Structure formats: structure tokens, C-alpha cells
Backbone as a printed PyTorch tensor [residue, N CA C, xyz], in Angstrom:
tensor([[[ 46.3080, 143.8120, -28.7620],
         [ 45.3120, 144.6280, -28.1040],
         [ 45.9020, 145.2720, -26.8640]],

        [[ 45.4110, 146.4400, -26.5670],
         [ 45.8680, 147.1480, -25.3630],
         [ 44.6600, 147.7550, -24.6700]],

        [[ 44.3780, 147.2830, -23.4720],
         [ 43.2770, 147.7860, -22.6600],
         [ 43.7750, 147.9610, -21.2330]],

        [[ 43.0020, 148.6800, -20.4440],
         [ 43.4120, 148.9040, -19.0530],
         [ 42.2000, 148.9570, -18.1410]],

        [[ 42.4190, 148.5760, -16.8970],
         [ 41.4270, 148.7320, -15.8390],
         [ 42.0280, 149.6700, -14.8000]],

        [[ 41.2840, 150.7050, -14.4580],
         [ 41.7030, 151.6510, -13.4270],
         [ 40.8820, 151.3350, -12.1760]],

        [[ 41.4970, 150.6950, -11.1930],
         [ 40.7300, 150.2970, -10.0100],
         [ 40.5320, 151.4480,  -9.0310]],

        [[ 39.3950, 151.4300,  -8.3970],
         [ 39.1190, 152.3510,  -7.3080],
         [ 39.4670, 151.6850,  -5.9900]],

        [[ 38.9560, 152.2220,  -4.8960],
         [ 39.2730, 151.6520,  -3.5870],
         [ 38.6990, 150.2430,  -3.4420]],

        [[ 39.5790, 149.2880,  -3.1210],
         [ 39.1300, 147.8980,  -2.9930],
         [ 39.7270, 147.2000,  -1.7790]],

        [[ 40.8920, 147.5770,  -1.3720],
         [ 41.5180, 146.9640,  -0.2000],
         [ 41.8400, 148.0580,   0.8100]],

        [[ 41.4560, 147.8470,   2.0410],
         [ 41.6830, 148.8500,   3.0840],
         [ 43.1590, 148.8860,   3.4660]],

        [[ 43.8020, 150.0440,   3.2910],
         [ 45.1860, 150.1700,   3.7440],
         [ 45.2770, 149.9910,   5.2590]],

        [[ 46.3490, 149.4250,   5.7190],
         [ 46.5290, 149.1350,   7.1450],
         [ 46.4950, 150.3990,   8.0030]],

        [[ 46.8840, 151.5410,   7.4250],
         [ 46.9470, 152.7660,   8.2190],
         [ 45.6520, 153.5830,   8.1870]],

        [[ 44.5820, 153.0680,   7.5910],
         [ 43.3040, 153.7840,   7.5680],
         [ 42.5150, 153.4640,   8.8330]],

        [[ 42.1550, 154.5020,   9.5830],
         [ 41.2620, 154.2830,  10.7120],
         [ 39.8250, 154.1890,  10.1840]],

        [[ 38.8820, 153.8990,  11.0660],
         [ 37.4950, 153.7120,  10.6350],
         [ 36.9200, 154.9600,   9.9740]],

        [[ 37.2620, 156.1370,  10.4850],
         [ 36.7390, 157.3830,   9.9230],
         [ 37.2530, 157.6080,   8.5060]],

        [[ 38.5230, 157.3500,   8.2770],
         [ 39.0940, 157.5080,   6.9390],
         [ 38.4780, 156.5030,   5.9790]],

        [[ 38.3400, 155.2690,   6.4320],
         [ 37.7240, 154.2240,   5.6110],
         [ 36.3080, 154.6340,   5.2000]],

        [[ 35.5260, 155.1470,   6.1420],
         [ 34.1580, 155.5620,   5.8380],
         [ 34.1380, 156.7770,   4.9300]],

        [[ 35.0680, 157.7040,   5.1110],
         [ 35.1320, 158.8920,   4.2590],
         [ 35.3690, 158.4990,   2.8050]],

        [[ 36.2410, 157.5320,   2.5770],
         [ 36.4790, 157.0560,   1.2110],
         [ 35.1990, 156.4390,   0.6500]],

        [[ 34.5090, 155.6370,   1.4360],
         [ 33.2410, 155.0440,   0.9860],
         [ 32.2310, 156.1340,   0.6470]],

        [[ 32.1460, 157.1550,   1.4820],
         [ 31.2060, 158.2500,   1.2490],
         [ 31.5450, 159.0520,   0.0000]],

        [[ 32.7840, 158.9950,  -0.4390],
         [ 33.2130, 159.7150,  -1.6360],
         [ 32.9020, 158.9620,  -2.9250]],

        [[ 32.2810, 157.8030,  -2.8290],
         [ 31.8660, 157.0710,  -4.0300],
         [ 30.3610, 157.1950,  -4.1850]],

        [[ 29.8830, 157.2060,  -5.4120],
         [ 28.4430, 157.3020,  -5.6340],
         [ 27.7040, 156.0850,  -5.1000]],

        [[ 28.3510, 154.9290,  -5.0810],
         [ 27.7040, 153.7240,  -4.5690],
         [ 27.8150, 153.5930,  -3.0590]],

        [[ 28.6120, 154.4540,  -2.4190],
         [ 28.6770, 154.5030,  -0.9710],
         [ 29.4140, 153.3610,  -0.3080]],

        [[ 30.3010, 152.7180,  -1.0320],
         [ 31.0470, 151.6080,  -0.4430],
         [ 32.3440, 151.3900,  -1.2050]],

        [[ 33.2220, 150.6250,  -0.5920],
         [ 34.4390, 150.1880,  -1.2580],
         [ 34.0910, 149.0400,  -2.1950]],

        [[ 34.8830, 148.8820,  -3.2290],
         [ 34.7290, 147.7320,  -4.1010],
         [ 35.4410, 146.5310,  -3.5100]],

        [[ 35.3910, 145.4450,  -4.2440],
         [ 36.0890, 144.2290,  -3.8220],
         [ 37.1190, 143.8630,  -4.8810]],

        [[ 38.1440, 143.1370,  -4.5000],
         [ 39.1000, 142.6720,  -5.5070],
         [ 38.4100, 141.8670,  -6.6090]],

        [[ 37.3710, 141.1310,  -6.2510],
         [ 36.6410, 140.3510,  -7.2510],
         [ 35.9660, 141.2500,  -8.2800]],

        [[ 35.4560, 142.3920,  -7.8450],
         [ 34.8270, 143.3220,  -8.7850],
         [ 35.8540, 143.9180,  -9.7380]],

        [[ 37.0480, 144.1730,  -9.2560],
         [ 38.1140, 144.6600, -10.1350],
         [ 38.4810, 143.5700, -11.1450]],

        [[ 38.5820, 142.3410, -10.6550],
         [ 38.9520, 141.2160, -11.5190],
         [ 37.9110, 140.9750, -12.6040]],

        [[ 36.6340, 141.2020, -12.3110],
         [ 35.5880, 141.0120, -13.3170],
         [ 35.8250, 141.9000, -14.5350]],

        [[ 36.2770, 143.1190, -14.3150],
         [ 36.5640, 144.0180, -15.4360],
         [ 37.7460, 143.5130, -16.2510]],

        [[ 38.7560, 142.9960, -15.5690],
         [ 39.9280, 142.4430, -16.2620],
         [ 39.5160, 141.2520, -17.1080]],

        [[ 38.7180, 140.3610, -16.5470],
         [ 38.2620, 139.1730, -17.2810],
         [ 37.4190, 139.5900, -18.4790]],

        [[ 36.5370, 140.5630, -18.2900],
         [ 35.7250, 141.0460, -19.4050],
         [ 36.5960, 141.5060, -20.5660]],

        [[ 37.5840, 142.3380, -20.2650],
         [ 38.4560, 142.8350, -21.3290],
         [ 39.2800, 141.7190, -21.9530]],

        [[ 39.7140, 140.7630, -21.1620],
         [ 40.5080, 139.6530, -21.6930],
         [ 39.6870, 138.7860, -22.6430]],

        [[ 38.4060, 138.6550, -22.3900],
         [ 37.5390, 137.8200, -23.2290],
         [ 37.0050, 138.5460, -24.4540]],

        [[ 37.0280, 139.8640, -24.4310],
         [ 36.4190, 140.6610, -25.4990],
         [ 37.4080, 140.8360, -26.6500]],

        [[ 37.3460, 139.9380, -27.6050],
         [ 38.3140, 139.9150, -28.7030],
         [ 38.3000, 141.1610, -29.5810]],

        [[ 37.1920, 141.8600, -29.6380],
         [ 37.0990, 142.9900, -30.5620],
         [ 37.1750, 144.3390, -29.8510]],

        [[ 37.6130, 144.3330, -28.6150],
         [ 37.7950, 145.5830, -27.8720],
         [ 39.2840, 145.8430, -27.7350]],

        [[ 39.6910, 147.0560, -28.1110],
         [ 41.0830, 147.4610, -27.9260],
         [ 41.1390, 148.9670, -27.6830]],

        [[ 42.1470, 149.3850, -26.9680],
         [ 42.3390, 150.8060, -26.7080],
         [ 41.3620, 151.3920, -25.7040]],

        [[ 40.8120, 150.5620, -24.8360],
         [ 39.8170, 151.0310, -23.8770],
         [ 40.3680, 151.0570, -22.4570]],

        [[ 39.8180, 151.9620, -21.6760],
         [ 40.1320, 152.0600, -20.2570],
         [ 38.8040, 151.9820, -19.5030]],

        [[ 38.6910, 151.0100, -18.6120],
         [ 37.4960, 150.8750, -17.7880],
         [ 37.8610, 151.2710, -16.3580]],

        [[ 37.1600, 152.2660, -15.8430],
         [ 37.3600, 152.6970, -14.4680],
         [ 36.3450, 151.9790, -13.5900]],

        [[ 36.8380, 151.2640, -12.5950],
         [ 35.9840, 150.4880, -11.6920],
         [ 36.1600, 151.0880, -10.2960]],

        [[ 35.4010, 152.1580, -10.0310],
         [ 35.6190, 152.8960,  -8.7780],
         [ 34.3320, 153.2570,  -8.0400]],

        [[ 33.2250, 152.6390,  -8.4120],
         [ 31.9710, 152.9250,  -7.7170],
         [ 31.4860, 154.3530,  -7.8920]],

        [[ 31.9880, 155.0340,  -8.9080],
         [ 31.6030, 156.4160,  -9.1510],
         [ 32.4370, 157.4370,  -8.4030]],

        [[ 33.5510, 157.0020,  -7.8260],
         [ 34.3960, 157.9200,  -7.0540],
         [ 34.8770, 159.0910,  -7.9120]],

        [[ 35.1360, 158.8440,  -9.1830],
         [ 35.6590, 159.9080, -10.0430],
         [ 34.6640, 161.0480, -10.2410]],

        [[ 33.3930, 160.8160,  -9.9140],
         [ 32.3800, 161.8490, -10.0830],
         [ 32.2170, 162.7310,  -8.8580]],

        [[ 32.8940, 162.4020,  -7.7850],
         [ 32.8610, 163.2610,  -6.6120],
         [ 32.0580, 162.6840,  -5.4700]],

        [[ 31.7890, 163.5380,  -4.5230],
         [ 31.1690, 163.1340,  -3.2590],
         [ 29.7220, 162.7030,  -3.4440]],

        [[ 29.3650, 161.6580,  -2.7310],
         [ 27.9750, 161.1970,  -2.6910],
         [ 27.1930, 162.0160,  -1.6760]],

        [[ 27.8180, 162.3060,  -0.5520],
         [ 27.1710, 163.0790,   0.5060],
         [ 27.8600, 164.4310,   0.6200]],

        [[ 27.0810, 165.4660,   0.6980],
         [ 27.6470, 166.8050,   0.8630],
         [ 27.1980, 167.3710,   2.2060]],

        [[ 28.1090, 168.0280,   2.8600],
         [ 27.7590, 168.7270,   4.0960],
         [ 28.0910, 170.1930,   3.9130]],

        [[ 27.3080, 171.0330,   4.5080],
         [ 27.5300, 172.4780,   4.4080],
         [ 27.6460, 173.0550,   5.8080]],

        [[ 28.5050, 174.0490,   5.9080],
         [ 28.5450, 174.7680,   7.1570],
         [ 29.7410, 174.5390,   7.9240]]])
């Protein structure tokens, strides 16, 4: 079997200031960073699912869909 998990933001890089950290959170539909545990849950799910193969699960809080908050002007 071959499956993959594509993680979104879960660990704050050391060089991110508070504004950058918040901007990344605002760019997810759920409005927050994920946790390493949430990424691991997807891995465990795929590892236990004997009849799933060839799948990619993106765990990014909706970041791939674009900005949660829009500003104009």
C-alpha cells in the first residue's frame, strides 16, 4: 500500500514573529495552526485502514482553499 499525509502548519518556526504566525493562522479556514497530534491522527488512520491505498490526505485546516479573512483597500 502507498498513502501519504500532506501536513499543514503545525509547528511554529523559530524565525516567525507573532504577526507572521497569526497571518498563517488567518490563511486557514479553521483560523488556527494544527498540532503535531492532529497530523499523527491522519497517519494512524491510514496505517490502520487495510483497504485504503493510493490516497493523499491533506491535513491543513483548509489552508489550501485560501484566505479565511479578506481585507480590501
